N, C-alpha and C positions, 0 to 999 in steps of 0.2 A: 429667478434670485436661485443664486450659488447659499445650498445649505451645506455645514457642517457639520455630519455626523461620527458619533464611537462608531469603533471598526466593527462592535457587537449589531448596532443598531444599521449600517450598512448591512452586516451580513444576512439581517433580514428583510430589506431589500430586493439584495440580490436574490436570498429564497422564496421572496413574496413572486419576485417573477418572474424564476426558475417554474416552481409552481404551477404560474399559470395557462402554461401555455409553451407553446415550442421557441425556445432559443433557439436560434442557428446554431448562433458566432458570438464570437466574444467583441466584437465588433457592431454587433445586434443588437449587444444585452448594456456594453458601452453607451450607446446612443439612447436605449429606453432608462436609463440610472438619469444619463442628464436629464434628457424630457423630467425627470423629476427632479431637478434640481442638484444631482451629485455628481458631482466629476470626477472618475474615478481615470487615472494611467491604465495602460495594457500591463503594463507587471503587473498591481498592485490586484488589483481583477483576474488576475489570471494565478495570483495567489491567495485571495479569497477561494478563487472554486475553489482553488488544490483543497485550505483549508477544511473549505465548507462539508466538503466530498461529491462533487454537484463533477459529472462525467461526463460524457460525450457520446452518443451511442447515436448512432443508425438518423432519426429521427433528432439529432441539436440533440442539449442540455438537455440532463435528467438531475433532479434528485437520491439522495442515497438510497432513499428507500427503495429507487428501484433497479437500481446497480445490480448489477450479477454475486450471485451469491460462491460459481466456482473458485476453488479457488483457481484454476486453470485458465480462467475468464480476468483474472488479473494480472495487465500489462503493466501498470507504474510499480506492481509491487515485482514484476524480471526485469524492467527498469532501472528501480535504487536498485535494488539486490550485485541485477553485473556492474553497476554506474558508484555501490558504496562500499557494498564489500569486500574485504579483503581476507576473509579468515574465517568460515562456520566448524565449533566445535559444539561435542560432548565434559559436563562434566554431571557424573550421576541420571543429575533428571533437568538438566537445566541444556540449554542449548543458547552456545554464548555466540553472536553475531561479533568482529570487530570490523570498523571501518574508519578514518581519516577521519580528523580531527573535525567537529562540529556538525559532522550527517549519521550520528545513531538517529535521532530523534524525525528523520523524513521517513528512515527506512524503519524505527517504530513503529509510527504512524501509522506505513501501510501494510504492518503487520496486522495494526490493530483492525483496521480496513476489512480484512481476510477468514473469512470464520475459520477456524482452525484444527481438528478436533483434538481433543487432549487439551489442550490449554489450558493453562490456569491462569496466564496473565501475563504479561512482557515491563519489561523495565529498560528503561532508556537513558540511557544521559550521553554523554558525550560522546565517545567513538568505541564503547563498547554498550550489546543489547540480550539484556539474558533473556527470556521467554523458561517459563514454569510452565512441567511437562509430569503427566502426572503420574507415570512413571517408567525408566530409562530404556525400556526398546520403546514407547512413543519417541522418547528424545530425538534417539539414532533415529525413527523413521525422515522426523521432520528433516533430522539438519542431513540426512540424505536429499531430499525430495527440494529441501530450499537451493543444496550445494549446483543440482540438475537444475532450477531454478534460474541460479545464479551463472549457470555452465564455469560451475566455479572446477580444479582440475583436481582431483584424491589424493591423499594424503600420499599416495604412493605412486605419484604422478600419472596414473593412467586420466582420458576425457572423459568427465559424465557423458553417464543418457537418460536416453528417454525410459521412463518402465514400463514393456510387456507392450503392451497396447498403443505408449504413450499419446493419452490422452491428457498426460499432466494433473486427473487427481489424486490429490496426499495424500488419500488409501493404497492405494497403488503400491506403495511398499509397502511391505506386514513385517510386522515387529517379528517373526518366527524368519524370516530371512536376514537373522544380525545376531552374530553373536556378544554376547554381553559386555 
């Protein structure tokens, strides 16, 4: 029997299946869904997994609460920054990211999934993301860290470089290293 479910219901089944054991790949998950009467295409399943924050680790797919918390452990953030962000600037306590048309939402989603010190919130439109920070020096630190992660050149044309120890942690660029 083929069931027609709402997206929310399908997401619930996916979370149940991933949470109940090891799901090693999308094909296996697609088969498990089919056994429950849910026929899902691979592109739809891929979008569902991304929307739900399910990530693939060494032991297979895992639920978001098991996701790595470190800023440097977010390869998807690095990927969307490199792929979609065209400019990163500060305006007071705001960090402003510009993307091509229609790409701000995916970048905003990855920023929201990443624990960032000093962030009050993010707002993503069609091609612009605002990140509200607690103060101007925190905004400049985040701007610089995001530029490094995105491998974006600095406004003076110099290439980005990792922080001294190269570990990619957000706290490595310190406010006192910036001019106001």
